[in-house]
N, C-alpha and C positions, 0 to 999 in steps of 0.2 A: 404109392407103395411106403413113404416114410412117413404118411398117417396111422397106417395102422399097423407100423412096428411102434410109434411112439404110443398109441393108443395102448397096446399090449406094455408095453414098459410101464406106463402112467395106472394100469389097471391092475393089472398082477404083480408089478413087482415095488411098484410105488416109488420108482426113481424121480427125485426131485427135479422140476423143469419141464417135464415132457407133457405136461396137462397144456402147456400153451399151446400145442398143435392143435388142440379142440376148437382155438379161435379161428375165423373164416379170415379176420384181418391182418393176423400174423404171418398164417399161410400165403394170403394173396403178394403182403411184403416180401415174403422170400420168393414167390414164383415171379414177380416182377423183378426183382432183382437178378436171379438166376438167367431169365430169359434174356435181362438186356446184355447179361455177360455172354451168354451163349451168340446170341446177334451180332454182336460188336468184335469179340473176339476170335469165336470160329467163325463167321463170317467171311472173314478177311480168307480162310483156307479155301471157304467153299466157290469165291469169286476167283481166285487163283485156279483151281479145278476147272471151273467153267473156262478160262479164259483157255489154259492148257488143252483142255478138250476142244476148243476154237467152238464154243455154243455159243457165238455171237450174233446177234440182233440185224437182222435185215431190214433197212429204212427203205421205205420207198420215198419215190421225190415226189415230194408236196409242195415245194417251193416257201419252205419254213426257214428262218434264220436258224443258225447252227446245225441245221439236221442232220448235214454230210458228216460234222465231227462225231455224229454219235454212231455212224455204220459199223459195225463188229463190235460193240460193248456186250460184254456176256448178259445171257439173259437167263430165264430159268431162275432167278434170285428169291423167287417165292418159296424154294426150299428152304432158305435161311428162316422165313417168316413160319412157315410149317413145323420146322423141327426144335427152332428154339421155344415155340408156344407147347409143341404136343410135350417135350420132356420135363420142364417142371410141373405139367399138369399130371401127368403120370405120377411126380414124386410126390407133391403136396395135396393132391384134389382127393375127394372121395369116389374112389372111381365104381363103387356101388351105384350111385345118385345116375339117375334117368337123366337128369337134364344134361350131366358131364359125359354119360354114354353119346348123348343126342349130339352134342359138340364136338366130341372127338370122330365119329362117324360123316359128320357134317366137312370137317376138316378136309379127312383123307379122302372123303367121295370127290367133292368140286376139288381138291387138289390135284387129284387124279385124273378128271376132265381136263382140266388147265393143264397138264403136264404132258397128255397126250397130242392136246394141239400143238403147246411148244415144241413138241417133240418132232412133228409135222413137218411145221415151218422149216425146224434148223437142217434136220437130218433127212427128210422126204424132198427139199427146196421147194416143197409148196408153199406160199405165201398167205393162202388162205386157210391153212392151215386144217383143224377137224372141222369138217363139215357143219351148217349153224344148226340142222335139222338133232343130228347126234348132240348137240351140245344140250339141247333145247330137252332130249329125251332124259338127259341126265339131269339135269335139273329137275324135270319133274318127276323123275325116280326120286330124288331126293324129297322133293316137297310129299309124295307119297308117304314116305317112310316117315318122316318127322310129324305129318298129319296126325297118320293111322298112330302112331305112339302116345303124341301129345292127347289124342282122344280117347284111347283104349288103355292105355295101360295105368294099373291101378296107382301105381303113385305121383300120378299126375293130377293132382286135384286144389282145390281152393277150399282155407279154412270159414267158416259162417257163423261162428260164436263169440264172436270177439267181445262183446258184450255181455257184461253180467247177468243173471236172469234173477228175478225176486221171486219168493215163492209162499205162502201162507204155511206155518208149520204149526200147529197146537194154538190157531188163535195170535201167533206171534210172527211178525214179517221177519225173514232170514234171507239174507243174502248170502245165496250160494253161485259157485262156478260151475257150470257145465262141464260136463264131459267135451273133449273138443269134437265138433262136427265137421266131417271133411265131404266136399261133395264134387261129382264132376261136374263142370261147366266149360262151355264155349264163351264165356263173358270176354269182355275186352275194355278197354280204359279208351273215355272219349274225352280228349284235351278242351281244357277251357269251361266244362258243363259239369256243375253240381249235380251229387249223386250219379257220379260219370259213367257206368258201366252198361255195355250193350251187348246184350247176346244173341250171338249170331241165329242161335234157334229161334228166335221172336221171327225171322222170314219165313218160317212153315207153319205159324200160328194159322193160317188161314186154312189148313189141310185136316184142323182139327185137334182133338184128343190124343193127346200120346206123340206130338210135332216133336218134342223133345229127344225123343228114339232116332231121329233122322236127321239130327244137326251136323253128324259128321259130313252128309251131302254139300252142306253149304262151305265149313269149316276145311275140309279138305282142300277143296279148290283154293279157297281165299289162301292157305297156306303154299301151296304151289303156285300162283300167281306173284305172291312176296317174294319167294325164293327166287325164282325167275326174273322179276322185275332189277331187282335191287343187286343180284350176280352181275347183271349184265350191264346196271348202271356203273358196279365199284369196275366192270371191264373199259368200258368206257372213259371212266376216269384217268385211268393208267394211262396217259399221251406225254407227259412229261415230267422231268424229273422230281419228284418228293410229294407231286399232287395225291394221288391216289394213298399212299402212305402215311401221309400229314392228316389227310382229310379223315380218313377213315379212324387214328388214334383217337381222333377229337371225339366221332360219333362213338365208339367203343369205350372210351372213358364216361361219358353220360349215360350209356347204358348199365354202366357197372355200378353208377349211382343208384340207378332205377333197381336192379337186380337186388343187390343188399338191402335197401329197405324195404322191397316188397317179400323180401324173405326172411326178413326182419319183426317180430310179432310184435315189437313194441313201437318201432319207427311207423311200420304200415298203420297201426290202430290209432299213433298220435297225428298222421295225416292224411287219415280219412279214405286209406287206398288200399286196393284188394291183397290180401296177405297169401301167397302162395307156398308152401311148406316147401325145404327142403331146395327152394329156388336160389337162395342166397350162395350156396356152393359155386354156384357160376363165378360167381367175383371170383372166384382163384383163376378160371379159365383166361375171362376177363384180364385181370391183372398181368396175366403170362403173355396174352396176346398184345395186350398194350407195349409190354417191353419189347417184345419180338418186333414191333411195327415201328417202334420208336429206333431200336436199334439198328434197323435196317434201314433208317434214313443216314444211317454213318454212311453206308454206302450208294443211297440214291439222292442223296441232295445234289445240288448241281455243282459242277458237273457229275454225272452219275459213273459210279465205277461200275455198277452193276443192273440190269432192269429185273422188275417181279417178275414180267409176262404174265401170261394166262394162268401159269402155276399159281402165281400169290393174289392176282386180282382177281380169280372167280371164288376164292378162299375166303377172300376179305368179304366179300360179296354175302357167299353164303352164310357163314357165321354169323355177320350182321343182323340178316335175315331172322336166321334159328334163335337168335338171343331177343329181338324184338319180340317174335311171334312168343316165346317160351314164360316172358315176363309181362305179356298182357300188354305190349306198348306199340304194336305194330302200327296205329293209326298215327304216331308220331312219328313214325319215317319221314314223311314229306319234310319235318323240320330236322332232326339229326341228323338226317341223310340228305338233307337240301340239296349239295352240292351235285349227287350222283343224279336227283333229279331232275336237276336243271340240266345237266349235261345228258340226259336220258331224253329229255323234251326238247332239247337243240336239235337233236339228230332227227327226231321224229317229224318236227316243222321241217327243216332243212328236208328233208325227205319229200313227205306230202306236199310241200310249196313246187318244188322243181318240176314231180311230176303230175300236178295242176296247171302249172303254167307252161310245160311243154304240150299239153294235151288242149288246150285253149288257143297258146297263142306261135305253138310250133316252135316255141324255145325255151327250155327252161332256164327260170331264174332262181334266184339264193336269196333268202333273208340275211344268213350271216356270211360273210368272207368265208369261213370254213366251220362244220362242225364238226366233233363236238365243242362247245362253246367255246373253249381254252385255247383250240386253235385259231378263233376269230382273234382272239386279242394278240396272239402271234402275228398272223397278218398285219393286223394295225400297228405294228412295231414294238408291241409291250416287250421286253426281256423276260423269259420263261419264269426266272426268279422271284420278278415282282408279280407276277400272276397266280403263282403257286402261295409267296403271302398272302397276296390278299383272299385269294380263296380259301386259305386259311382261319383268316381275320373272319371271313363269313360264318363258315364251318364253324367256329369258337362260339359265335353270335347265334348263331340256331340252336346250339348244343345248349346254351345257357336257357334261352327260350325254352325249349322241351325240358330242362329242370324245373323252370320258374312252374310249370303246369301243375306241378304237384300240390301246390297251394290257391296258383292262380285259377280261379275257376268262377 
């Protein structure tokens, strides 16, 4: 909203200083500062309100050190993250940008699913919360929306004319810059590979001529799978104080670098990566989101004054997935979301091995002392602060590795 106000003042009244709002970097800095202030200062009021309403976490007895001390800690703290993100975005971002619209829809959509799940757990006294099938329906629904918009919306394109063309005019070679050429594409980036673009449409090449028109049959299911997997991974990671918020902030910050360079024609040309017009605006959303996550850690770091609940964890996963897909870096998810991936895999391995051994030997056996993985280390006697700090370090290393792929091919 303020963006449009200052744009009006700059163009019609020529008010000095208002033109600075045209810069993504300036608006991102404002969004970051405001989200930090909102999440830290007004977050305290949210925590007090949740505590007053007795919206506390019910902790299952898992035999973990310090577990009983967490019983009754306010949950639904994801509301802090959501509001501290959306308010700066509404104020400083271009709300007509299709990527910003998608991210706002994702935040509200996944936040609503998580809120319903937390509500059922707390007020209906049902520890299972929202049935898994309904969560999946919600994730699939969001995937359909995001995939359809990214494929069919006219504002989602890549630019293919970054190199100057040379033509021969009157026997004299003249270098001209052609008009911008934009095209629809389902291409994505393959890390560590030169000329590193892969088009999902190529998977349908065997069908014959015109196969590009059916690329959505591959692209949309891929989007659905990624959103479902990443949001569930974030949900599983939210198990000890500060783990999900801290690792997510690192992942989103890495994505912020990708969105900025992909949306900047100079940097994308220099780095020889895909230029995605208008995608740089997502940097404003990312700045607000990072600020909200870091501010939330003020209350979520050990010992936590509030938990984010599914309201926060599902939102985080959904936003990260949509950001990665929009900037065509979804194949890098195993790197900058490596913590989510390992947490997910640990659960899958544990359940599969338990069922297999129970069927074969009549007694279920386990690979880990407990899954997800962070609980395994708790069972081994590590303090949760040490676990969280080490997971953060691993997340930072993976984020740096992801960024290095911009040049390492």
